[in-house]
C-alpha positions as CSV (number, residue, x, y, z in Angstrom):
1,L,9.5,22.6,-17.2
2,Q,8.5,24.8,-14.3
3,I,7.0,23.9,-11.0
4,G,5.0,26.6,-9.4
5,L,5.4,30.3,-9.9
6,P,7.9,32.8,-8.4
7,E,11.5,31.8,-8.7
8,Q,12.3,33.2,-5.3
9,Q,10.3,30.3,-3.8
10,L,12.8,27.8,-5.1
11,H,14.0,27.1,-1.6
12,L,10.7,25.5,-0.7
13,V,11.0,22.7,-3.3
14,N,13.1,20.5,-1.0
15,A,11.6,21.7,2.3
16,P,9.9,19.0,4.4
17,C,6.2,19.5,3.8
18,G,5.4,18.9,7.5
19,E,7.3,22.1,8.5
20,I,4.8,24.2,6.5
21,R,1.8,22.0,6.5
22,A,-0.7,24.8,7.0
23,W,0.1,26.1,3.5
24,M,-0.7,25.0,0.0
25,W,2.9,25.7,-1.1
26,K,4.6,26.2,-4.5
27,G,8.2,26.2,-5.6
28,V,10.1,26.5,-8.8
29,A,12.4,24.1,-10.7
30,R,13.7,24.6,-14.2
31,G,14.9,22.2,-16.8
32,S,13.6,19.5,-19.2
33,A,12.8,17.0,-16.5
34,G,12.8,16.7,-12.7
35,Y,11.6,14.7,-9.7
36,I,9.0,15.2,-7.0
37,T,8.9,13.1,-3.9
38,S,6.8,12.9,-0.7
39,P,8.6,14.3,2.3
40,G,11.3,12.0,3.6
41,Y,11.1,9.5,0.7
42,P,12.0,6.6,0.8
43,L,11.6,6.7,4.5
44,E,8.1,7.1,6.1
45,Y,6.4,10.4,5.3
46,P,5.2,12.5,8.3
47,P,1.6,12.8,9.3
48,H,-0.6,15.8,8.6
49,Q,0.8,16.6,5.2
50,N,-1.0,18.8,2.6
51,C,1.5,19.4,-0.3
52,H,0.7,21.0,-3.6
53,W,2.8,21.2,-6.8
54,I,2.0,22.7,-10.2
55,V,4.1,21.5,-13.2
56,T,4.0,23.7,-16.3
57,A,5.6,23.1,-19.6
58,P,7.6,25.9,-21.3
59,E,5.4,25.9,-24.4
60,P,1.5,25.9,-24.6
61,S,1.6,23.1,-27.2
62,Q,3.5,20.7,-25.0
63,R,2.2,18.0,-22.7
64,I,3.6,16.5,-19.5
65,V,4.1,12.9,-18.6
66,L,4.5,11.7,-15.0
67,N,6.3,8.4,-14.4
68,F,6.2,6.9,-10.9
69,N,9.0,5.0,-9.1
70,P,7.7,1.4,-8.4
71,H,8.6,1.8,-4.8
72,F,5.3,3.4,-4.0
73,E,3.6,3.1,-0.6
74,I,0.7,5.2,0.6
75,E,-1.9,4.0,3.1
76,R,-4.6,2.1,1.2
77,L,-8.0,2.8,2.8
78,D,-9.9,3.6,-0.4
79,C,-7.6,6.7,-0.7
80,K,-9.7,8.6,1.8
81,Y,-7.0,9.6,4.2
82,D,-3.6,9.4,2.5
83,F,-3.4,9.8,-1.2
84,I,-1.7,11.5,-4.2
85,E,-4.1,13.3,-6.6
86,I,-3.3,14.5,-10.1
87,R,-5.4,17.1,-11.9
88,D,-5.3,18.0,-15.6
89,G,-4.5,21.7,-15.3
90,T,-4.0,24.5,-12.8
91,S,-7.6,25.1,-11.8
92,E,-9.0,23.7,-8.6
93,N,-11.9,22.3,-10.7
94,A,-9.6,20.7,-13.3
95,D,-10.4,17.1,-14.2
96,V,-9.0,14.5,-11.9
97,L,-6.6,12.2,-13.8
98,G,-6.2,9.9,-10.8
99,R,-6.2,9.6,-7.0
100,H,-3.8,6.9,-5.8
101,C,-2.8,5.0,-2.7
102,S,-1.8,1.4,-1.8
103,N,1.6,0.0,-2.8
104,I,1.2,-0.4,-6.6
105,A,2.6,2.6,-8.4
106,P,0.3,4.3,-10.9
107,A,0.7,3.9,-14.6
108,P,2.2,6.9,-16.5
109,I,-0.1,9.9,-16.4
110,I,-0.1,12.3,-19.4
111,S,-1.7,15.8,-19.4
112,S,-4.0,17.0,-22.1
113,G,-2.4,20.4,-22.0
114,P,0.8,22.2,-20.7
115,S,0.0,22.0,-17.0
116,L,-0.6,19.4,-14.2
117,Q,-1.2,19.9,-10.5
118,I,-0.2,17.3,-7.9
119,R,-1.5,17.1,-4.4
120,F,-0.3,14.8,-1.6
121,V,-2.3,14.4,1.6
122,S,-1.7,12.4,4.8
123,D,-3.6,12.1,8.0
124,Y,-2.4,11.4,11.5
125,A,-2.0,7.6,11.2
126,H,-0.4,4.8,9.1
127,Q,2.4,6.4,7.1
128,G,4.4,4.6,4.4
129,A,7.4,5.2,2.2
130,G,5.4,7.6,0.0
131,F,6.2,8.3,-3.7
132,S,8.8,9.5,-6.1
133,L,7.8,10.6,-9.6
134,R,9.7,12.0,-12.6
135,Y,8.1,14.8,-14.7
136,E,9.1,15.5,-18.3
137,I,7.9,16.8,-21.6
138,F,5.8,14.0,-23.2
139,K,7.3,12.4,-26.2
140,T,5.7,9.5,-28.1
141,G,6.9,6.3,-26.5
142,S,7.9,7.7,-23.2
143,E,4.7,6.4,-21.6
144,F,5.9,2.9,-22.3
145,C,8.9,3.3,-19.9
146,F,6.7,2.7,-16.8
147,R,3.9,0.2,-17.1
148,N,1.8,-2.1,-15.0
149,F,0.6,-5.3,-16.6
150,T,-2.5,-7.0,-15.2
151,S,-4.0,-9.0,-18.1
152,S,-3.4,-12.8,-18.1
153,S,-0.7,-12.5,-20.9
154,G,1.1,-9.9,-22.8
155,M,4.3,-8.5,-24.3
156,I,7.0,-6.4,-22.6
157,E,9.4,-4.5,-24.8
158,S,12.1,-1.9,-24.3
159,P,11.2,1.6,-25.4
160,G,11.3,1.9,-29.2
161,F,11.7,-1.8,-29.8
162,P,12.7,-3.1,-32.4
163,D,14.7,0.0,-32.9
164,K,17.5,1.0,-30.6
165,Y,16.5,2.1,-27.1
166,P,17.0,5.7,-26.0
167,H,19.8,6.8,-23.6
168,N,19.5,7.7,-19.9
169,L,16.5,5.5,-19.2
170,E,15.2,4.4,-15.8
171,C,12.2,2.3,-16.8
172,S,10.1,0.0,-14.6
173,Y,7.6,-2.6,-15.6
174,M,5.4,-4.6,-13.1
175,I,3.4,-7.8,-13.8
176,I,0.7,-8.1,-11.2
177,A,-1.2,-11.4,-10.8
178,P,-4.5,-12.1,-9.1
179,P,-4.4,-14.5,-6.0
180,H,-3.5,-18.1,-6.7
181,M,-1.8,-17.5,-10.0
182,D,1.8,-17.9,-11.1
183,I,3.7,-15.7,-13.5
184,T,6.0,-17.0,-16.2
185,L,8.3,-14.6,-18.1
186,T,10.0,-15.8,-21.3
187,F,12.5,-13.6,-23.2
188,L,12.3,-13.7,-27.0
189,T,15.1,-11.3,-27.9
190,F,17.8,-9.6,-25.8
191,D,20.5,-7.2,-26.8
192,L,21.8,-4.7,-24.3
193,E,25.2,-2.9,-24.2
194,N,27.7,-5.5,-23.0
195,D,30.5,-4.9,-20.6
196,P,33.7,-6.2,-22.3
197,L,35.2,-6.8,-18.9
198,L,32.2,-8.8,-17.7
199,V,33.5,-11.3,-15.1
200,G,30.3,-13.2,-14.3
201,E,26.5,-13.1,-14.7
202,G,25.2,-9.9,-13.2
203,D,28.4,-7.9,-13.6
204,C,26.8,-5.3,-15.8
205,K,28.3,-1.8,-15.8
206,Y,26.5,0.2,-18.5
207,D,23.1,-1.0,-19.5
208,W,21.2,-3.7,-17.7
209,L,17.8,-5.2,-16.9
210,D,17.0,-6.2,-13.3
211,V,14.3,-8.7,-12.5
212,W,12.8,-8.7,-9.0
213,D,10.5,-11.3,-7.3
214,G,8.2,-8.5,-6.1
215,L,8.7,-4.7,-5.8
216,P,12.0,-3.3,-7.0
217,Q,14.6,-2.6,-4.2
218,V,12.2,-4.3,-1.7
219,S,12.0,-8.0,-2.8
220,P,14.7,-10.5,-3.7
221,L,16.7,-9.7,-6.9
222,I,16.3,-12.7,-9.3
223,G,19.0,-11.5,-11.7
224,R,20.7,-8.7,-13.5
225,Y,21.2,-9.2,-17.2
226,C,23.1,-7.5,-20.1
227,G,24.8,-8.4,-23.3
228,T,23.2,-10.7,-25.9
229,K,22.6,-13.9,-24.0
230,I,18.9,-14.4,-23.5
231,P,18.0,-14.7,-19.8
232,P,16.5,-17.9,-18.6
233,E,12.7,-18.4,-18.3
234,I,11.6,-16.9,-15.0
235,Q,8.7,-18.2,-12.9
236,S,7.3,-16.5,-9.9
237,S,4.6,-17.4,-7.3
238,S,4.8,-14.2,-5.3
239,G,2.0,-12.5,-7.3
240,L,4.3,-9.7,-8.5
241,L,7.2,-9.7,-10.9
242,S,9.1,-6.4,-11.6
243,L,11.6,-5.4,-14.3
244,S,13.9,-2.4,-14.0
245,F,15.7,-1.2,-17.2
246,H,18.7,1.1,-16.9
247,T,20.6,2.7,-19.8
248,D,23.5,5.1,-19.8
249,M,24.4,8.0,-22.2
250,A,26.6,6.0,-24.6
251,V,26.0,2.9,-26.7
252,A,22.4,1.9,-27.5
253,K,21.4,-1.6,-28.7
254,D,18.2,-3.2,-30.0
255,G,16.8,-3.9,-26.5
256,F,14.6,-6.8,-25.4
257,S,11.2,-8.3,-25.9
258,A,9.5,-10.8,-23.5
259,R,6.2,-12.6,-23.2
260,Y,4.5,-13.2,-19.9
261,N,1.7,-15.5,-19.0
262,M,-0.3,-16.0,-15.8
263,T,-1.5,-19.5,-14.9
264,H,-3.7,-20.9,-12.1
265,K,-1.8,-22.9,-9.6
266,Q,-2.5,-26.6,-9.7
267,V,-2.6,-27.8,-6.1
268,S,-3.4,-31.3,-5.0
269,D,-4.5,-32.3,-1.5
270,S,-2.2,-35.3,-1.9
271,F,0.8,-33.1,-2.6
272,H,4.2,-34.2,-1.5
273,C,7.2,-31.8,-1.6
274,S,9.5,-34.2,-3.5
275,M,9.5,-33.0,-7.1
276,V,12.6,-33.2,-9.2
277,L,14.1,-29.6,-9.3
278,G,15.8,-30.1,-12.7
279,M,19.4,-31.2,-12.7
280,E,18.7,-34.3,-14.8
281,T,15.9,-32.8,-16.9
282,G,17.9,-29.6,-17.8
283,K,15.3,-27.3,-16.1
284,I,18.3,-26.1,-14.1
285,S,20.4,-24.5,-16.8
286,D,24.2,-24.8,-17.1
287,D,24.5,-21.1,-16.0
288,Q,22.9,-22.0,-12.7
289,I,25.6,-24.6,-11.8
290,S,29.0,-23.4,-10.6
291,A,31.8,-24.8,-8.5
292,S,34.8,-23.8,-6.4
293,T,37.2,-25.1,-9.0
294,T,37.2,-27.5,-12.0
295,F,39.7,-30.1,-13.2
296,Y,42.3,-28.6,-15.6
297,D,41.4,-30.6,-18.7
298,N,37.8,-29.2,-19.0
299,R,36.4,-32.7,-19.2
300,W,34.9,-32.6,-15.7
301,L,32.9,-29.4,-15.7
302,P,30.1,-28.3,-13.3
303,R,27.5,-28.7,-16.0
304,Q,28.4,-32.4,-16.2
305,A,27.2,-33.0,-12.6
306,R,23.7,-33.9,-13.8
307,L,22.3,-37.1,-12.5
308,N,22.8,-40.0,-15.0
309,N,24.8,-37.8,-17.3
310,D,26.9,-40.2,-19.4
311,D,29.9,-38.0,-19.9
312,N,32.1,-38.0,-16.8
313,A,30.9,-35.7,-13.9
314,W,32.1,-32.7,-12.0
315,T,35.6,-32.9,-10.5
316,P,37.5,-30.1,-8.8
317,S,41.1,-29.1,-9.5
318,E,42.3,-31.0,-6.4
319,D,40.6,-33.4,-4.0
320,S,39.9,-31.4,-0.9
321,N,37.0,-31.0,1.6
322,K,37.2,-27.3,0.8
323,E,35.8,-27.8,-2.7
324,Y,32.1,-27.5,-3.5
325,I,29.6,-27.5,-6.3
326,Q,26.7,-25.0,-6.2
327,V,23.3,-24.5,-7.8
328,D,21.3,-21.3,-8.0
329,L,17.6,-22.2,-8.0
330,H,16.7,-18.6,-8.9
331,F,13.8,-18.6,-6.4
332,L,13.4,-19.8,-2.9
333,K,12.6,-23.5,-2.8
334,V,11.9,-26.0,-0.1
335,L,14.8,-28.6,-0.3
336,T,13.8,-32.1,0.8
337,G,16.3,-34.5,-0.8
338,I,19.5,-35.0,-2.8
339,S,20.5,-38.0,-5.0
340,T,24.2,-38.5,-5.8
341,Q,26.2,-40.6,-8.2
342,G,29.9,-41.0,-8.9
343,A,31.4,-41.6,-12.4
344,I,33.7,-43.8,-14.5
345,S,36.2,-41.8,-16.5
346,K,35.6,-42.1,-20.2
347,E,39.3,-41.7,-20.8
348,T,40.8,-44.1,-18.2
349,Q,37.8,-46.3,-17.1
350,K,38.7,-45.6,-13.5
351,S,36.0,-45.2,-10.9
352,Y,35.5,-42.1,-8.7
353,Y,32.8,-41.3,-6.2
354,V,32.0,-39.3,-3.1
355,T,31.3,-41.3,0.1
356,T,30.2,-38.5,2.4
357,F,29.3,-34.8,2.0
358,K,28.0,-31.8,3.8
359,L,25.1,-29.6,2.7
360,E,25.2,-25.8,2.7
361,V,22.3,-23.5,1.9
362,S,21.8,-19.8,1.4
363,T,19.0,-17.4,0.5
364,N,21.2,-14.7,-1.0
365,G,24.4,-16.5,-2.2
366,E,26.5,-14.6,0.4
367,D,25.4,-15.8,3.9
368,W,25.7,-19.6,4.1
369,M,24.4,-22.1,6.7
370,V,25.8,-25.6,7.1
371,Y,23.0,-28.0,7.6
372,R,23.1,-29.4,11.1
373,H,21.9,-32.5,13.0
374,G,21.5,-31.1,16.5
375,K,24.5,-29.0,17.3
376,N,26.8,-30.7,14.8
377,H,27.2,-30.5,11.1
378,K,25.2,-33.2,9.4
379,I,27.3,-35.7,7.5
380,F,25.3,-37.3,4.6
381,H,26.4,-40.8,3.5
382,A,26.6,-41.0,-0.2
383,N,27.9,-43.6,-2.7
384,T,29.7,-47.0,-2.4
385,D,30.3,-47.4,-6.2
386,P,30.4,-45.0,-9.2
387,A,27.0,-45.9,-10.8
388,E,24.5,-46.4,-8.0
389,V,22.1,-43.6,-7.3
390,V,21.8,-42.9,-3.5
391,L,19.0,-40.7,-2.2
392,N,19.4,-38.7,1.0
393,R,16.3,-37.2,2.5
394,V,16.9,-33.9,4.2
395,P,15.5,-34.7,7.7
396,Q,14.2,-31.2,8.4
397,P,13.4,-29.5,5.0
398,V,15.1,-26.2,4.5
399,L,14.2,-23.1,2.5
400,A,17.0,-22.0,0.1
401,R,17.8,-20.4,-3.2
402,F,21.4,-21.5,-3.3
403,V,22.5,-25.1,-2.5
404,R,26.1,-26.3,-2.1
405,I,27.3,-29.9,-1.8
406,R,30.7,-30.1,-0.1
407,P,32.4,-33.5,-0.4
408,Q,34.1,-34.8,2.8
409,T,35.4,-38.2,1.8
410,W,35.7,-40.0,-1.5
411,K,37.0,-43.1,-3.3
412,N,40.0,-42.5,-5.7
413,G,38.9,-38.9,-6.1
414,I,36.0,-36.5,-6.1
415,A,33.5,-37.1,-9.0
416,L,29.9,-36.1,-8.5
417,R,26.6,-36.2,-10.3
418,F,23.4,-35.3,-8.5
419,E,19.8,-34.3,-8.4
420,L,17.9,-32.0,-6.0
421,Y,14.3,-32.6,-4.8
422,G,11.7,-30.3,-3.2
423,C,9.1,-27.8,-4.2
424,Q,8.1,-24.1,-4.2
425,I,6.6,-22.9,-1.0
426,T,3.3,-22.2,-2.8
427,D,3.0,-25.6,-4.3
428,A,1.2,-27.0,-1.2
429,P,-2.5,-26.4,-0.5
430,C,-3.2,-23.1,1.3
431,S,0.3,-21.8,1.0
432,D,0.1,-18.4,-0.7
433,L,2.7,-15.9,0.4
434,Q,1.1,-12.9,2.0
435,G,3.4,-10.2,0.7
436,L,6.2,-9.6,3.2
437,L,8.8,-11.0,0.8
438,S,7.4,-9.3,-2.4
439,G,6.5,-6.0,-0.8
440,L,2.8,-6.3,-1.4
441,L,2.4,-5.8,2.3
442,L,3.2,-2.2,3.1
443,D,5.7,-1.0,5.7
444,A,2.8,0.7,7.4
445,Q,1.2,-2.8,8.0
446,I,4.3,-3.9,10.0
447,S,4.7,-2.6,13.5
448,A,6.6,-3.5,16.7
449,S,6.7,-3.0,20.4
450,S,9.9,-1.0,20.0
451,T,12.7,-0.5,17.5
452,R,16.5,0.0,17.9
453,D,17.0,2.5,15.0
454,M,16.1,3.0,11.3
455,V,18.4,0.3,10.2
456,W,16.5,-2.3,12.3
457,N,12.9,-0.9,11.9
458,P,9.9,-3.2,11.4
459,G,9.8,-2.5,7.7
460,T,13.1,-4.4,7.3
461,A,11.6,-7.6,8.8
462,R,11.0,-9.0,5.3
463,L,12.2,-12.5,4.5
464,V,15.4,-12.7,2.3
465,A,15.2,-9.2,0.9
466,S,17.3,-7.5,3.6
467,R,20.4,-8.5,5.6
468,S,19.1,-6.5,8.4
469,G,15.8,-7.1,10.1
470,W,13.7,-5.9,13.1
471,F,15.6,-5.4,16.3
472,P,13.9,-4.1,19.5
473,A,15.2,-1.1,21.4
474,A,16.8,-3.2,24.2
475,A,20.1,-4.8,23.2
476,Q,19.2,-7.8,25.4
477,P,15.4,-7.9,25.4
478,L,13.5,-9.9,28.0
479,A,11.8,-13.0,26.7
480,G,8.2,-12.3,25.8
481,E,8.4,-8.6,26.3
482,E,8.8,-7.5,22.7
483,W,6.6,-8.3,19.7
484,L,6.4,-7.8,15.9
485,Q,3.0,-7.4,14.3
486,V,1.6,-7.7,10.8
487,D,-1.7,-6.4,9.7
488,L,-2.8,-8.7,6.8
489,G,-5.5,-6.3,5.7
490,V,-8.3,-8.9,5.5
491,P,-9.2,-12.0,7.6
492,T,-6.8,-14.7,6.5
493,T,-6.3,-18.3,7.5
494,V,-2.6,-18.6,8.5
495,R,-1.0,-22.0,8.5
496,G,2.5,-21.1,9.4
497,V,5.4,-18.7,9.6
498,I,8.9,-18.6,8.0
499,T,11.5,-16.9,10.2
500,Q,15.1,-15.8,9.4
501,G,17.8,-14.1,11.4
502,A,19.8,-11.1,10.3
503,R,23.2,-9.4,10.4
504,G,24.6,-6.0,9.7
505,G,23.9,-2.6,11.2
506,D,26.1,-0.7,13.6
507,A,27.7,-1.6,16.9
508,G,25.1,0.2,18.9
509,S,22.3,-2.0,17.5
510,G,23.5,-5.1,19.3
511,A,24.1,-6.8,16.0
512,T,27.0,-5.9,13.7
513,T,28.3,-7.0,10.3
514,D,30.6,-9.4,12.2
515,N,27.9,-11.1,14.2
516,R,24.4,-12.3,13.7
517,A,21.1,-12.0,15.6
518,F,18.4,-14.5,15.4
519,V,15.4,-15.8,17.4
520,R,15.4,-19.4,18.6
521,K,11.9,-19.6,20.0
522,Y,8.8,-17.5,19.7
523,K,5.0,-17.5,20.3
524,V,2.3,-16.5,17.8
525,A,-0.8,-14.6,18.7
526,H,-3.7,-13.6,16.4
527,S,-6.5,-11.1,16.4
528,L,-9.4,-9.9,14.2
529,N,-9.5,-6.4,15.5
530,G,-5.9,-5.6,16.7
531,K,-7.1,-5.3,20.3
532,E,-8.1,-8.8,21.5
533,W,-5.3,-11.3,21.1
534,N,-5.2,-15.1,21.4
535,F,-2.1,-17.3,21.4
536,I,-1.8,-20.4,19.2
537,M,-2.1,-23.2,21.8
538,D,-0.3,-26.5,22.3
539,F,-3.1,-29.0,22.7
540,K,-0.9,-31.4,24.6
541,T,0.0,-28.9,27.3
542,S,-2.8,-26.4,27.0
543,L,-0.1,-23.7,27.0
544,P,0.9,-21.2,24.3
545,K,2.7,-23.1,21.6
546,V,6.4,-22.3,21.3
547,G,7.7,-22.2,17.7
548,G,11.2,-22.8,16.4
549,G,13.1,-21.2,13.5
550,R,12.6,-23.7,10.7
551,E,8.9,-23.8,10.1
552,V,7.6,-23.4,6.6
553,I,4.4,-21.3,6.0
554,G,1.2,-21.9,4.3
555,V,-1.4,-19.1,4.2
556,C,-4.6,-18.5,2.3
557,Q,-7.3,-16.0,2.2
558,K,-10.6,-17.2,3.7
């Protein structure tokens, strides 16, 4: 393929478009495939851009396919001001194959002949991450490597399925649901090149499939899968589920097929966040349960820690308060309660049970928080015999994907069966997530009074997805002087806010990988025009309400 005309202009291909914005410029690149990106991608593109590329196939009989990276972010005001436009040919009057903006990547675009032209325009305001696209000679099936799914149900398959998938793929599939609908993804077949040295789930070296609860690389990663084990059923309430499929240049397998369905959320005004999360029912699979250690005879495994399981329980290799059992819920859940049981050994008829435990929670499986009562770690009182079921309510519900129970005291030894209770954030009335977590809200819709550096910019202030977050320019900012702002795009009824601290960055940012930064108290203001602001008021004091860091959100479009 060729981009542009004279080869001597090759040096312009990677030039920032803003440096020569007065031109309609052309460069050259040779080869069977290549990439075009907006200036600065994946960081914000500059204002006042007018970039022009022409892609031409070597042979007149060939056609070109463009596949877009799912991380796509261009100001979405009806594509009037910032946009990427594709025309079917080299003429200025060639048919328009599409003009695109927003944060949903276009579906694959295929030329009718050997040439395409691409134009990227930005105005003076509201920049985003921009775009990255791959151009190549069109081959039958290559358009199925990048697809968006918007119908209420459908099938997703690896390229060429049921035949072996091609080498060197970087495919992306996105399932986009309307408001107030959940997405369920069920895998029917799965066979990707396996890593013989695979240590644990997600340790895939060669070929793999990533599933994201939102946009790839922006939202939380649900899981990475390879081998022949069929992934678990996946349910998402974020409105967007993404799959990223990677293959290398060696072994090819049969690939995967999956069915997705969208269903309307069933919300009751009498809703209580106390549903069984699935230890006893099996909705939580064996693979989701792990432990620090397991007793040597393999008769007291983590999977036996299900409430009312009649075959022993989980027991660690030694009785110590350093041991724990852990559940990966796959998605963020509101945790409101825990039921525990001990066990009677089937071999010796001896009783074992935990009398007290601590609770630890995490959103990413790496950064853990011990549940506290005031300033001290909360000690939950558990069982007084091996058979009784004891329910502990979590006094202040917490948001977590990973849950650990860490026994502190016990009778005769540690043996534990348990159940978790809670709900999804979106199970309650008027509780739709508005897109910060999933990436549906653009970086351009998030702004701040100041920012420390690119590591701590407003676009990183997304719940869970990043270890970093927004940090103002001042290392020790004054209370009330700094602000973070989100433009929701349309008038929206907001019922709450979820906040989270952060860690990482460099020493100059005021928060390093060895310490954590977080907000203890904040005020919330709202506006319909971005100019006139009103604080949420405390009706008891008639002063602006001061929020804490453990409030769970509910939001809905009005």
